[in-house]
Backbone as XML, in Angstrom:
<?xml version="1.0"?>
<chain id="A" units="angstrom">
  <residue number="1" name="VAL">
    <atom name="N" x="113.582" y="87.615" z="123.525"/>
    <atom name="CA" x="112.528" y="88.608" z="123.330"/>
    <atom name="C" x="111.232" y="87.883" z="123.012"/>
  </residue>
  <residue number="2" name="GLN">
    <atom name="N" x="110.165" y="88.327" z="123.645"/>
    <atom name="CA" x="108.852" y="87.740" z="123.363"/>
    <atom name="C" x="107.962" y="88.792" z="122.740"/>
  </residue>
  <residue number="3" name="PHE">
    <atom name="N" x="107.299" y="88.419" z="121.646"/>
    <atom name="CA" x="106.379" y="89.311" z="120.968"/>
    <atom name="C" x="104.953" y="88.847" z="121.220"/>
  </residue>
  <residue number="4" name="VAL">
    <atom name="N" x="104.064" y="89.801" z="121.415"/>
    <atom name="CA" x="102.652" y="89.492" z="121.605"/>
    <atom name="C" x="101.853" y="90.311" z="120.614"/>
  </residue>
  <residue number="5" name="GLU">
    <atom name="N" x="101.188" y="89.614" z="119.702"/>
    <atom name="CA" x="100.358" y="90.262" z="118.700"/>
    <atom name="C" x="98.893" y="90.135" z="119.110"/>
  </residue>
  <residue number="6" name="SER">
    <atom name="N" x="98.124" y="91.160" z="118.800"/>
    <atom name="CA" x="96.694" y="91.124" z="119.121"/>
    <atom name="C" x="95.922" y="91.968" z="118.115"/>
  </residue>
  <residue number="7" name="GLY">
    <atom name="N" x="94.602" y="91.809" z="118.153"/>
    <atom name="CA" x="93.737" y="92.651" z="117.328"/>
    <atom name="C" x="93.124" y="91.959" z="116.132"/>
  </residue>
  <residue number="8" name="GLY">
    <atom name="N" x="93.478" y="90.718" z="115.887"/>
    <atom name="CA" x="92.899" y="90.010" z="114.758"/>
    <atom name="C" x="91.432" y="89.696" z="114.977"/>
  </residue>
  <residue number="9" name="GLY">
    <atom name="N" x="90.786" y="89.169" z="113.956"/>
    <atom name="CA" x="89.380" y="88.817" z="114.082"/>
    <atom name="C" x="88.790" y="88.434" z="112.743"/>
  </residue>
  <residue number="10" name="LEU">
    <atom name="N" x="87.464" y="88.311" z="112.761"/>
    <atom name="CA" x="86.706" y="87.954" z="111.565"/>
    <atom name="C" x="86.312" y="89.247" z="110.865"/>
  </residue>
  <residue number="11" name="VAL">
    <atom name="N" x="86.577" y="89.343" z="109.585"/>
    <atom name="CA" x="86.306" y="90.592" z="108.883"/>
    <atom name="C" x="85.554" y="90.361" z="107.589"/>
  </residue>
  <residue number="12" name="GLN">
    <atom name="N" x="84.659" y="91.286" z="107.295"/>
    <atom name="CA" x="83.990" y="91.307" z="106.001"/>
    <atom name="C" x="84.890" y="92.023" z="105.004"/>
  </residue>
  <residue number="13" name="PRO">
    <atom name="N" x="84.838" y="91.667" z="103.739"/>
    <atom name="CA" x="85.583" y="92.426" z="102.733"/>
    <atom name="C" x="85.234" y="93.919" z="102.823"/>
  </residue>
  <residue number="14" name="GLY">
    <atom name="N" x="86.251" y="94.742" z="102.772"/>
    <atom name="CA" x="86.035" y="96.177" z="102.902"/>
    <atom name="C" x="86.139" y="96.682" z="104.318"/>
  </residue>
  <residue number="15" name="GLY">
    <atom name="N" x="86.234" y="95.759" z="105.275"/>
    <atom name="CA" x="86.325" y="96.145" z="106.673"/>
    <atom name="C" x="87.718" y="96.566" z="107.088"/>
  </residue>
  <residue number="16" name="SER">
    <atom name="N" x="87.851" y="96.900" z="108.371"/>
    <atom name="CA" x="89.126" y="97.370" z="108.919"/>
    <atom name="C" x="89.458" y="96.649" z="110.210"/>
  </residue>
  <residue number="17" name="LEU">
    <atom name="N" x="90.732" y="96.562" z="110.482"/>
    <atom name="CA" x="91.231" y="96.050" z="111.750"/>
    <atom name="C" x="92.502" y="96.804" z="112.082"/>
  </residue>
  <residue number="18" name="ARG">
    <atom name="N" x="92.787" y="96.914" z="113.384"/>
    <atom name="CA" x="94.074" y="97.446" z="113.793"/>
    <atom name="C" x="94.764" y="96.397" z="114.653"/>
  </residue>
  <residue number="19" name="LEU">
    <atom name="N" x="95.899" y="95.952" z="114.211"/>
    <atom name="CA" x="96.688" y="94.987" z="114.953"/>
    <atom name="C" x="97.711" y="95.707" z="115.823"/>
  </residue>
  <residue number="20" name="SER">
    <atom name="N" x="98.005" y="95.115" z="116.974"/>
    <atom name="CA" x="98.994" y="95.684" z="117.894"/>
    <atom name="C" x="100.079" y="94.657" z="118.176"/>
  </residue>
  <residue number="21" name="CYS">
    <atom name="N" x="101.274" y="95.157" z="118.356"/>
    <atom name="CA" x="102.417" y="94.311" z="118.670"/>
    <atom name="C" x="103.165" y="94.910" z="119.854"/>
  </residue>
  <residue number="22" name="ARG">
    <atom name="N" x="103.340" y="94.125" z="120.877"/>
    <atom name="CA" x="104.154" y="94.538" z="122.016"/>
    <atom name="C" x="105.250" y="93.499" z="122.200"/>
  </residue>
  <residue number="23" name="ALA">
    <atom name="N" x="106.319" y="93.896" z="122.844"/>
    <atom name="CA" x="107.446" y="92.991" z="123.047"/>
    <atom name="C" x="108.042" y="93.185" z="124.427"/>
  </residue>
  <residue number="24" name="SER">
    <atom name="N" x="108.667" y="92.140" z="124.921"/>
    <atom name="CA" x="109.388" y="92.254" z="126.194"/>
    <atom name="C" x="110.648" y="93.070" z="125.959"/>
  </residue>
  <residue number="25" name="GLY">
    <atom name="N" x="111.115" y="93.707" z="127.004"/>
    <atom name="CA" x="112.331" y="94.499" z="126.871"/>
    <atom name="C" x="112.121" y="95.759" z="126.071"/>
  </residue>
  <residue number="26" name="THR">
    <atom name="N" x="113.184" y="96.275" z="125.507"/>
    <atom name="CA" x="113.149" y="97.577" z="124.839"/>
    <atom name="C" x="113.355" y="97.497" z="123.335"/>
  </residue>
  <residue number="27" name="ILE">
    <atom name="N" x="113.245" y="96.313" z="122.773"/>
    <atom name="CA" x="113.613" y="96.175" z="121.368"/>
    <atom name="C" x="112.772" y="97.046" z="120.445"/>
  </residue>
  <residue number="28" name="LEU">
    <atom name="N" x="111.490" y="97.223" z="120.770"/>
    <atom name="CA" x="110.647" y="98.035" z="119.889"/>
    <atom name="C" x="111.041" y="99.506" z="119.922"/>
  </residue>
  <residue number="29" name="SER">
    <atom name="N" x="111.755" y="99.922" z="120.937"/>
    <atom name="CA" x="112.172" y="101.322" z="121.022"/>
    <atom name="C" x="113.516" y="101.584" z="120.379"/>
  </residue>
  <residue number="30" name="ILE">
    <atom name="N" x="114.244" y="100.529" z="120.059"/>
    <atom name="CA" x="115.598" y="100.737" z="119.552"/>
    <atom name="C" x="115.858" y="100.126" z="118.184"/>
  </residue>
  <residue number="31" name="ALA">
    <atom name="N" x="114.912" y="99.358" z="117.677"/>
    <atom name="CA" x="115.140" y="98.654" z="116.418"/>
    <atom name="C" x="114.000" y="98.905" z="115.438"/>
  </residue>
  <residue number="32" name="ALA">
    <atom name="N" x="114.248" y="98.545" z="114.205"/>
    <atom name="CA" x="113.174" y="98.548" z="113.218"/>
    <atom name="C" x="112.211" y="97.409" z="113.550"/>
  </residue>
  <residue number="33" name="ALA">
    <atom name="N" x="110.992" y="97.511" z="113.067"/>
    <atom name="CA" x="109.987" y="96.484" z="113.333"/>
    <atom name="C" x="109.215" y="96.185" z="112.047"/>
  </residue>
  <residue number="34" name="GLY">
    <atom name="N" x="108.691" y="94.986" z="112.001"/>
    <atom name="CA" x="107.942" y="94.607" z="110.811"/>
    <atom name="C" x="106.740" y="93.752" z="111.149"/>
  </residue>
  <residue number="35" name="TRP">
    <atom name="N" x="105.738" y="93.830" z="110.288"/>
    <atom name="CA" x="104.575" y="92.950" z="110.360"/>
    <atom name="C" x="104.650" y="91.961" z="109.204"/>
  </residue>
  <residue number="36" name="TYR">
    <atom name="N" x="104.376" y="90.718" z="109.523"/>
    <atom name="CA" x="104.413" y="89.640" z="108.545"/>
    <atom name="C" x="103.063" y="88.948" z="108.542"/>
  </residue>
  <residue number="37" name="ARG">
    <atom name="N" x="102.746" y="88.292" z="107.446"/>
    <atom name="CA" x="101.547" y="87.461" z="107.456"/>
    <atom name="C" x="101.861" y="86.137" z="106.778"/>
  </residue>
  <residue number="38" name="GLN">
    <atom name="N" x="101.126" y="85.143" z="107.232"/>
    <atom name="CA" x="101.240" y="83.825" z="106.639"/>
    <atom name="C" x="99.843" y="83.324" z="106.332"/>
  </residue>
  <residue number="39" name="ALA">
    <atom name="N" x="99.539" y="83.274" z="105.047"/>
    <atom name="CA" x="98.244" y="82.768" z="104.606"/>
    <atom name="C" x="98.297" y="81.246" z="104.582"/>
  </residue>
  <residue number="40" name="PRO">
    <atom name="N" x="97.152" y="80.593" z="104.689"/>
    <atom name="CA" x="97.118" y="79.130" z="104.674"/>
    <atom name="C" x="97.824" y="78.561" z="103.449"/>
  </residue>
  <residue number="41" name="GLY">
    <atom name="N" x="98.756" y="77.663" z="103.682"/>
    <atom name="CA" x="99.460" y="77.020" z="102.585"/>
    <atom name="C" x="100.517" y="77.854" z="101.913"/>
  </residue>
  <residue number="42" name="LYS">
    <atom name="N" x="100.784" y="79.037" z="102.441"/>
    <atom name="CA" x="101.767" y="79.926" z="101.814"/>
    <atom name="C" x="102.896" y="80.250" z="102.785"/>
  </residue>
  <residue number="43" name="GLN">
    <atom name="N" x="103.972" y="80.781" z="102.241"/>
    <atom name="CA" x="105.097" y="81.176" z="103.086"/>
    <atom name="C" x="104.808" y="82.496" z="103.778"/>
  </residue>
  <residue number="44" name="ARG">
    <atom name="N" x="105.464" y="82.693" z="104.889"/>
    <atom name="CA" x="105.347" y="83.944" z="105.608"/>
    <atom name="C" x="105.985" y="85.060" z="104.770"/>
  </residue>
  <residue number="45" name="GLU">
    <atom name="N" x="105.343" y="86.218" z="104.761"/>
    <atom name="CA" x="105.852" y="87.329" z="103.966"/>
    <atom name="C" x="105.797" y="88.623" z="104.765"/>
  </residue>
  <residue number="46" name="LEU">
    <atom name="N" x="106.718" y="89.514" z="104.461"/>
    <atom name="CA" x="106.763" y="90.823" z="105.114"/>
    <atom name="C" x="105.742" y="91.733" z="104.437"/>
  </residue>
  <residue number="47" name="VAL">
    <atom name="N" x="104.854" y="92.331" z="105.225"/>
    <atom name="CA" x="103.860" y="93.223" z="104.628"/>
    <atom name="C" x="104.142" y="94.688" z="104.911"/>
  </residue>
  <residue number="48" name="ALA">
    <atom name="N" x="104.799" y="94.987" z="106.020"/>
    <atom name="CA" x="105.091" y="96.381" z="106.320"/>
    <atom name="C" x="106.220" y="96.456" z="107.336"/>
  </residue>
  <residue number="49" name="SER">
    <atom name="N" x="107.005" y="97.524" z="107.252"/>
    <atom name="CA" x="108.087" y="97.710" z="108.212"/>
    <atom name="C" x="108.224" y="99.182" z="108.559"/>
  </residue>
  <residue number="50" name="ILE">
    <atom name="N" x="108.772" y="99.433" z="109.726"/>
    <atom name="CA" x="109.026" y="100.796" z="110.177"/>
    <atom name="C" x="110.436" y="100.844" z="110.736"/>
  </residue>
  <residue number="51" name="SER">
    <atom name="N" x="111.204" y="101.815" z="110.306"/>
    <atom name="CA" x="112.589" y="101.905" z="110.755"/>
    <atom name="C" x="112.656" y="102.486" z="112.162"/>
  </residue>
  <residue number="52" name="ARG">
    <atom name="N" x="113.826" y="102.466" z="112.714"/>
    <atom name="CA" x="114.033" y="103.029" z="114.044"/>
    <atom name="C" x="113.689" y="104.517" z="114.049"/>
  </residue>
  <residue number="53" name="LEU">
    <atom name="N" x="113.917" y="105.173" z="112.925"/>
    <atom name="CA" x="113.641" y="106.612" z="112.845"/>
    <atom name="C" x="112.237" y="106.925" z="112.334"/>
  </residue>
  <residue number="54" name="GLY">
    <atom name="N" x="111.469" y="105.885" z="111.996"/>
    <atom name="CA" x="110.067" y="106.124" z="111.659"/>
    <atom name="C" x="109.699" y="106.054" z="110.195"/>
  </residue>
  <residue number="55" name="SER">
    <atom name="N" x="110.649" y="105.838" z="109.325"/>
    <atom name="CA" x="110.283" y="105.707" z="107.916"/>
    <atom name="C" x="109.637" y="104.341" z="107.700"/>
  </residue>
  <residue number="56" name="THR">
    <atom name="N" x="108.680" y="104.304" z="106.799"/>
    <atom name="CA" x="107.896" y="103.085" z="106.626"/>
    <atom name="C" x="107.977" y="102.554" z="105.198"/>
  </residue>
  <residue number="57" name="ASN">
    <atom name="N" x="107.779" y="101.256" z="105.097"/>
    <atom name="CA" x="107.654" y="100.587" z="103.800"/>
    <atom name="C" x="106.496" y="99.625" z="103.885"/>
  </residue>
  <residue number="58" name="VAL">
    <atom name="N" x="105.708" y="99.573" z="102.823"/>
    <atom name="CA" x="104.549" y="98.702" z="102.776"/>
    <atom name="C" x="104.610" y="97.906" z="101.475"/>
  </residue>
  <residue number="59" name="ALA">
    <atom name="N" x="104.340" y="96.608" z="101.569"/>
    <atom name="CA" x="104.414" y="95.745" z="100.388"/>
    <atom name="C" x="103.370" y="96.156" z="99.352"/>
  </residue>
  <residue number="60" name="GLU">
    <atom name="N" x="103.700" y="95.947" z="98.122"/>
    <atom name="CA" x="102.839" y="96.386" z="97.009"/>
    <atom name="C" x="101.405" y="95.879" z="97.108"/>
  </residue>
  <residue number="61" name="PRO">
    <atom name="N" x="101.164" y="94.609" z="97.450"/>
    <atom name="CA" x="99.773" y="94.118" z="97.488"/>
    <atom name="C" x="98.876" y="94.826" z="98.499"/>
  </residue>
  <residue number="62" name="VAL">
    <atom name="N" x="99.484" y="95.478" z="99.478"/>
    <atom name="CA" x="98.678" y="96.123" z="100.525"/>
    <atom name="C" x="98.923" y="97.625" z="100.586"/>
  </residue>
  <residue number="63" name="LYS">
    <atom name="N" x="99.673" y="98.133" z="99.628"/>
    <atom name="CA" x="99.957" y="99.569" z="99.606"/>
    <atom name="C" x="98.650" y="100.336" z="99.501"/>
  </residue>
  <residue number="64" name="ASP">
    <atom name="N" x="98.563" y="101.457" z="100.183"/>
    <atom name="CA" x="97.369" y="102.318" z="100.196"/>
    <atom name="C" x="96.224" y="101.729" z="101.006"/>
  </residue>
  <residue number="65" name="ARG">
    <atom name="N" x="96.411" y="100.537" z="101.573"/>
    <atom name="CA" x="95.367" y="99.956" z="102.438"/>
    <atom name="C" x="95.882" y="99.696" z="103.842"/>
  </residue>
  <residue number="66" name="PHE">
    <atom name="N" x="97.180" y="99.391" z="103.981"/>
    <atom name="CA" x="97.773" y="99.089" z="105.281"/>
    <atom name="C" x="98.722" y="100.216" z="105.680"/>
  </residue>
  <residue number="67" name="THR">
    <atom name="N" x="98.730" y="100.519" z="106.966"/>
    <atom name="CA" x="99.638" y="101.533" z="107.495"/>
    <atom name="C" x="100.294" y="101.000" z="108.751"/>
  </residue>
  <residue number="68" name="ILE">
    <atom name="N" x="101.607" y="101.118" z="108.816"/>
    <atom name="CA" x="102.330" y="100.703" z="110.017"/>
    <atom name="C" x="102.722" y="101.950" z="110.789"/>
  </residue>
  <residue number="69" name="SER">
    <atom name="N" x="102.642" y="101.863" z="112.102"/>
    <atom name="CA" x="103.000" y="103.014" z="112.931"/>
    <atom name="C" x="103.483" y="102.516" z="114.284"/>
  </residue>
  <residue number="70" name="ARG">
    <atom name="N" x="103.983" y="103.463" z="115.057"/>
    <atom name="CA" x="104.518" y="103.139" z="116.375"/>
    <atom name="C" x="104.002" y="104.198" z="117.336"/>
  </residue>
  <residue number="71" name="ASP">
    <atom name="N" x="103.703" y="103.823" z="118.575"/>
    <atom name="CA" x="103.219" y="104.817" z="119.533"/>
    <atom name="C" x="104.369" y="105.684" z="120.023"/>
  </residue>
  <residue number="72" name="ARG">
    <atom name="N" x="104.007" y="106.802" z="120.652"/>
    <atom name="CA" x="105.040" y="107.764" z="121.083"/>
    <atom name="C" x="105.992" y="107.156" z="122.100"/>
  </residue>
  <residue number="73" name="ALA">
    <atom name="N" x="105.483" y="106.297" z="122.936"/>
    <atom name="CA" x="106.326" y="105.676" z="123.969"/>
    <atom name="C" x="107.233" y="104.603" z="123.376"/>
  </residue>
  <residue number="74" name="ARG">
    <atom name="N" x="107.008" y="104.288" z="122.100"/>
    <atom name="CA" x="107.801" y="103.274" z="121.390"/>
    <atom name="C" x="107.732" y="101.913" z="122.066"/>
  </residue>
  <residue number="75" name="THR">
    <atom name="N" x="106.526" y="101.598" z="122.581"/>
    <atom name="CA" x="106.345" y="100.282" z="123.188"/>
    <atom name="C" x="105.439" y="99.390" z="122.361"/>
  </residue>
  <residue number="76" name="THR">
    <atom name="N" x="104.754" y="99.985" z="121.398"/>
    <atom name="CA" x="103.783" y="99.236" z="120.607"/>
    <atom name="C" x="103.907" y="99.621" z="119.135"/>
  </residue>
  <residue number="77" name="VAL">
    <atom name="N" x="103.805" y="98.629" z="118.272"/>
    <atom name="CA" x="103.784" y="98.868" z="116.824"/>
    <atom name="C" x="102.423" y="98.405" z="116.314"/>
  </residue>
  <residue number="78" name="TYR">
    <atom name="N" x="101.817" y="99.234" z="115.494"/>
    <atom name="CA" x="100.475" y="98.957" z="114.999"/>
    <atom name="C" x="100.497" y="98.649" z="113.508"/>
  </residue>
  <residue number="79" name="LEU">
    <atom name="N" x="99.492" y="97.909" z="113.084"/>
    <atom name="CA" x="99.227" y="97.733" z="111.658"/>
    <atom name="C" x="97.748" y="98.033" z="111.436"/>
  </residue>
  <residue number="80" name="GLN">
    <atom name="N" x="97.488" y="99.175" z="110.852"/>
    <atom name="CA" x="96.115" y="99.548" z="110.506"/>
    <atom name="C" x="95.812" y="98.968" z="109.136"/>
  </residue>
  <residue number="81" name="MET">
    <atom name="N" x="94.768" y="98.166" z="109.074"/>
    <atom name="CA" x="94.401" y="97.495" z="107.825"/>
    <atom name="C" x="93.012" y="97.948" z="107.413"/>
  </residue>
  <residue number="82" name="ASP">
    <atom name="N" x="92.920" y="98.582" z="106.283"/>
    <atom name="CA" x="91.642" y="99.083" z="105.762"/>
    <atom name="C" x="91.312" y="98.423" z="104.432"/>
  </residue>
  <residue number="83" name="ARG">
    <atom name="N" x="90.038" y="98.502" z="104.080"/>
    <atom name="CA" x="89.560" y="97.938" z="102.796"/>
    <atom name="C" x="90.099" y="96.524" z="102.619"/>
  </residue>
  <residue number="84" name="LEU">
    <atom name="N" x="89.860" y="95.714" z="103.656"/>
    <atom name="CA" x="90.394" y="94.356" z="103.656"/>
    <atom name="C" x="89.789" y="93.522" z="102.537"/>
  </residue>
  <residue number="85" name="LYS">
    <atom name="N" x="90.621" y="92.626" z="102.027"/>
    <atom name="CA" x="90.216" y="91.713" z="100.962"/>
    <atom name="C" x="90.323" y="90.283" z="101.472"/>
  </residue>
  <residue number="86" name="PRO">
    <atom name="N" x="89.615" y="89.346" z="100.852"/>
    <atom name="CA" x="89.713" y="87.945" z="101.293"/>
    <atom name="C" x="91.154" y="87.438" z="101.306"/>
  </residue>
  <residue number="87" name="GLU">
    <atom name="N" x="91.967" y="87.902" z="100.377"/>
    <atom name="CA" x="93.352" y="87.428" z="100.319"/>
    <atom name="C" x="94.238" y="87.997" z="101.433"/>
  </residue>
  <residue number="88" name="ASP">
    <atom name="N" x="93.703" y="88.900" z="102.248"/>
    <atom name="CA" x="94.456" y="89.405" z="103.400"/>
    <atom name="C" x="94.369" y="88.457" z="104.594"/>
  </residue>
  <residue number="89" name="ALA">
    <atom name="N" x="93.537" y="87.446" z="104.504"/>
    <atom name="CA" x="93.382" y="86.513" z="105.610"/>
    <atom name="C" x="94.681" y="85.766" z="105.876"/>
  </residue>
  <residue number="90" name="GLY">
    <atom name="N" x="94.901" y="85.473" z="107.152"/>
    <atom name="CA" x="96.103" y="84.759" z="107.539"/>
    <atom name="C" x="96.460" y="85.052" z="108.977"/>
  </residue>
  <residue number="91" name="VAL">
    <atom name="N" x="97.575" y="84.524" z="109.396"/>
    <atom name="CA" x="98.084" y="84.829" z="110.729"/>
    <atom name="C" x="99.151" y="85.915" z="110.587"/>
  </residue>
  <residue number="92" name="TYR">
    <atom name="N" x="98.998" y="86.959" z="111.382"/>
    <atom name="CA" x="99.907" y="88.092" z="111.325"/>
    <atom name="C" x="100.853" y="88.060" z="112.524"/>
  </residue>
  <residue number="93" name="TYR">
    <atom name="N" x="102.125" y="88.254" z="112.222"/>
    <atom name="CA" x="103.177" y="88.232" z="113.228"/>
    <atom name="C" x="103.969" y="89.528" z="113.173"/>
  </residue>
  <residue number="94" name="CYS">
    <atom name="N" x="104.598" y="89.874" z="114.270"/>
    <atom name="CA" x="105.530" y="90.996" z="114.243"/>
    <atom name="C" x="106.889" y="90.524" z="114.740"/>
  </residue>
  <residue number="95" name="ASN">
    <atom name="N" x="107.895" y="91.282" z="114.400"/>
    <atom name="CA" x="109.236" y="91.024" z="114.881"/>
    <atom name="C" x="110.036" y="92.312" z="114.759"/>
  </residue>
  <residue number="96" name="ALA">
    <atom name="N" x="111.233" y="92.315" z="115.298"/>
    <atom name="CA" x="112.033" y="93.541" z="115.289"/>
    <atom name="C" x="113.514" y="93.208" z="115.208"/>
  </residue>
  <residue number="97" name="GLY">
    <atom name="N" x="114.263" y="94.109" z="114.610"/>
    <atom name="CA" x="115.691" y="93.921" z="114.470"/>
    <atom name="C" x="116.233" y="94.853" z="113.409"/>
  </residue>
  <residue number="98" name="SER">
    <atom name="N" x="117.334" y="94.492" z="112.787"/>
    <atom name="CA" x="117.908" y="95.313" z="111.730"/>
    <atom name="C" x="117.069" y="95.177" z="110.460"/>
  </residue>
  <residue number="99" name="ALA">
    <atom name="N" x="117.279" y="96.095" z="109.539"/>
    <atom name="CA" x="116.557" y="96.034" z="108.268"/>
    <atom name="C" x="116.855" y="94.719" z="107.538"/>
  </residue>
  <residue number="100" name="LYS">
    <atom name="N" x="118.097" y="94.275" z="107.625"/>
    <atom name="CA" x="118.485" y="93.011" z="106.970"/>
    <atom name="C" x="117.742" y="91.831" z="107.600"/>
  </residue>
  <residue number="101" name="LYS">
    <atom name="N" x="117.669" y="91.832" z="108.910"/>
    <atom name="CA" x="116.942" y="90.756" z="109.596"/>
    <atom name="C" x="115.475" y="90.762" z="109.205"/>
  </residue>
  <residue number="102" name="LEU">
    <atom name="N" x="114.884" y="91.941" z="109.116"/>
    <atom name="CA" x="113.473" y="92.023" z="108.759"/>
    <atom name="C" x="113.246" y="91.459" z="107.363"/>
  </residue>
  <residue number="103" name="SER">
    <atom name="N" x="114.100" y="91.846" z="106.420"/>
    <atom name="CA" x="113.885" y="91.397" z="105.045"/>
    <atom name="C" x="114.149" y="89.902" z="104.892"/>
  </residue>
  <residue number="104" name="ARG">
    <atom name="N" x="115.064" y="89.368" z="105.664"/>
    <atom name="CA" x="115.405" y="87.947" z="105.571"/>
    <atom name="C" x="114.601" y="87.080" z="106.531"/>
  </residue>
  <residue number="105" name="MET">
    <atom name="N" x="113.790" y="87.718" z="107.382"/>
    <atom name="CA" x="113.046" y="86.986" z="108.418"/>
    <atom name="C" x="114.008" y="86.147" z="109.242"/>
  </residue>
  <residue number="106" name="ASP">
    <atom name="N" x="115.141" y="86.730" z="109.565"/>
    <atom name="CA" x="116.221" y="86.031" z="110.255"/>
    <atom name="C" x="116.032" y="86.195" z="111.765"/>
  </residue>
  <residue number="107" name="PHE">
    <atom name="N" x="115.059" y="85.463" z="112.310"/>
    <atom name="CA" x="114.747" y="85.571" z="113.727"/>
    <atom name="C" x="114.735" y="84.205" z="114.367"/>
  </residue>
  <residue number="108" name="ILE">
    <atom name="N" x="115.168" y="84.171" z="115.616"/>
    <atom name="CA" x="115.182" y="82.911" z="116.347"/>
    <atom name="C" x="113.781" y="82.549" z="116.816"/>
  </residue>
  <residue number="109" name="SER">
    <atom name="N" x="113.038" y="83.566" z="117.242"/>
    <atom name="CA" x="111.722" y="83.262" z="117.801"/>
    <atom name="C" x="110.657" y="84.185" z="117.235"/>
  </residue>
  <residue number="110" name="TRP">
    <atom name="N" x="109.433" y="83.699" z="117.304"/>
    <atom name="CA" x="108.263" y="84.421" z="116.848"/>
    <atom name="C" x="107.182" y="84.332" z="117.923"/>
  </residue>
  <residue number="111" name="GLY">
    <atom name="N" x="106.287" y="85.285" z="117.922"/>
    <atom name="CA" x="105.136" y="85.213" z="118.806"/>
    <atom name="C" x="104.099" y="84.242" z="118.267"/>
  </residue>
  <residue number="112" name="GLN">
    <atom name="N" x="102.953" y="84.209" z="118.924"/>
    <atom name="CA" x="101.868" y="83.307" z="118.504"/>
    <atom name="C" x="101.124" y="83.845" z="117.287"/>
  </residue>
  <residue number="113" name="GLY">
    <atom name="N" x="101.266" y="85.124" z="117.033"/>
    <atom name="CA" x="100.548" y="85.729" z="115.926"/>
    <atom name="C" x="99.104" y="86.034" z="116.295"/>
  </residue>
  <residue number="114" name="THR">
    <atom name="N" x="98.445" y="86.759" z="115.411"/>
    <atom name="CA" x="97.026" y="87.040" z="115.582"/>
    <atom name="C" x="96.354" y="86.774" z="114.243"/>
  </residue>
  <residue number="115" name="GLU">
    <atom name="N" x="95.217" y="86.094" z="114.301"/>
    <atom name="CA" x="94.611" y="85.618" z="113.060"/>
    <atom name="C" x="93.570" y="86.592" z="112.518"/>
  </residue>
  <residue number="116" name="VAL">
    <atom name="N" x="93.671" y="86.843" z="111.238"/>
    <atom name="CA" x="92.670" y="87.623" z="110.514"/>
    <atom name="C" x="91.944" y="86.657" z="109.591"/>
  </residue>
  <residue number="117" name="SER">
    <atom name="N" x="90.633" y="86.564" z="109.774"/>
    <atom name="CA" x="89.846" y="85.590" z="109.019"/>
    <atom name="C" x="88.846" y="86.304" z="108.116"/>
  </residue>
  <residue number="118" name="ASP">
    <atom name="N" x="88.644" y="85.731" z="106.971"/>
    <atom name="CA" x="87.705" y="86.286" z="105.995"/>
    <atom name="C" x="86.295" y="85.789" z="106.297"/>
  </residue>
  <residue number="119" name="ASN">
    <atom name="N" x="85.364" y="86.711" z="106.369"/>
    <atom name="CA" x="83.989" y="86.354" z="106.693"/>
    <atom name="C" x="83.059" y="86.544" z="105.501"/>
  </residue>
  <residue number="120" name="SER">
    <atom name="N" x="83.606" y="86.510" z="104.300"/>
    <atom name="CA" x="82.764" y="86.711" z="103.119"/>
    <atom name="C" x="82.023" y="85.445" z="102.747"/>
  </residue>
</chain>
């Protein structure tokens, strides 16, 4: 499975971005999906996930600012990021699989990610 993330860019504090994730095959239509970020010098972390049935979870540091969603065709997963802070900078990745895989980041492959940079 290949994941393609897009939508990153340079942002001012308080700004917004919407990231998109597409994948080869049908995995986004049949599995849970998650967005991860890796800040410079830090480990990759799960920031938001959406189950196969549409229930969502968002990590505490970004709660009330980030929203994960999926399009009706179930081909794309989005991460809407509002009221961005300098500490939100990093490379954002998506992946998909079981809830256990998402929480453990137990994946063989990752996409290139999309970079969110702080412009403050």
